[in-house]
N, C-alpha and C positions, 0 to 999 in steps of 0.2 A: 152935738152927741157925738160921744167918742166910741160908742160901740159900732164895731164893723165886723158883719157877719163872716165877711169872706177872710177874716184874720181872728176869728173866735176859734181857739184850739179844739173845743169838744165839737165843734161842727166841720172843721178841717179832717179831725180824725175819723168822724162818722162818714164824710163823704169819701175819703180815700180808703177804709175798710171796705165799704160797699163796692167801689169800683174795683179792687185788686180781690175781691171775694169774686166777684162778676167775672173778671177776666180769667181768673183760675178754673172757675166751673166751667168756662168755654173750652179748656185746654182737657178736662178730666170726663166732662158728661159724654162727649161723643164716644169715648172708650169704654164707659163703665154704664152709663146711663142713670149715675147718682145725682141727686139734688144736694145742695149744699149742706142742710141737716145730715142727710146719709154719709155724706162724705167725712163730717165732722165726728160721727158716731164711729165709723169704720176706723179712720185714722187715729182716733184715741185708744180704741180697742187693740189696734196693730201696735202701738206703742207701749199700751200698759198691760195687756192681757185682760183677764176677767175683771170686770168694773160693774159697779151697780149703776142703774138707770140715774140715780140721785147723785153719784158721783160726777157722772158724764154731764148732768144738768149743771153742776157747779163749775165744772173744770173747762167745758167749751163755751159756756155761756148762751145756752139754749133752754128755752122754757122746758119744763117737765114734759108736757104734753107734745112739744116738737121731738122730743128725744123717744118718746114712747111711740110716736107715729112712726118715726124713721126706723126704730128697732123694728117695729112689727113688719113694714114693707121689706127690711133686709133680712128678717127670717124667713118670710114667705119666699124671698128670692134665694134662700139656702146659703146665705153669707154670713150669719150669726144666728148663734141659739140662745135662748133665754131657759134660765133656771131660777127656781127660788132659793133665797139664801138660805142655807142650812140652820143659822143661828136666829135670823129674823125673817119669818116666811112672807113678810110684807114687802121686802126688798127683793126687785128682781135683778139677777145678774146675769150680764150679757158677755159673750165671747166669741170669736170669730171661728167660723168653720174652716175647713181645709180650703173651701173655694173663696171664702172672705181673705184668709191669708193670701192666697195665689193673686186675687185681683188687687190688694193692696202692694204686693211685689211689684206687679205691673205698673201700678199707679205711683209708686214711689220714685220712678225715674222721671213720670211728668212733674211731680211735685219738686223735684232736685232740679229739673231744668227751668221751672218758673222761677225758683228761688233764685238762681243764678241769674235770670233776666233782670230780677228786681233790684238785686245788688248792682249788677252792671249799670242799671238806670241810676242807681243812686250815686254811684261812683265813690269817691272819696268820702261820703256823708253816709255811707251804708252802716259802718260800724257805730257811729254816733246816734243814727237813727234807731239802730237795733237795741242799743243800750236804753235810748229814752223811752222806747216802747216797752221794754222789759221793765222799766222802773214804774212807768204808767200803769202797766199789768198789776203792779203790786199793790197799788193805791188802796184798793177795795179790800185787801187781806191785812190791813192793819188794824 
C-alpha cells in the first residue's frame, strides 16, 4: 500500500493549520477574550471595512452560522455593529465600532510578532511556503 497519511498533503495542511491557529489563539485570547471565529471576523473587518456576513463566510472559510454567532457576541461586546444592507435588506452588513478598531490596533502587534516567529521558524523556506499556500488558497476559486 503506497498511501501514507503522514505524507498526505491535505492531512498535513489540516494539522498544520489547526496547530498554528491554536498557537496564535493562545497569544491573542488572553489579551482580548476572543475565540478563533471572533478573531477572524474582526480581522477581516479591520482589513476590509464594512462587509456582509455572506462575504465574511466566503472569505474567511467559516460557516455562516459561526460568522453570525461570532458577530452577535462581538456586537454584544460593543466591538462591531450590524445594519441591514440598503439595497438587499436580507444582507447584514458588519462594521467595527471605535472599540473594535482600538482592539484590532492592539492585536495587530501580536499578529505581527506571531507572523515574524513563523517566518523565523520556516527560515529560508518561508517565501516558498507562503507562495505555495497562496497558490493552494486560489484552487477553489477557479
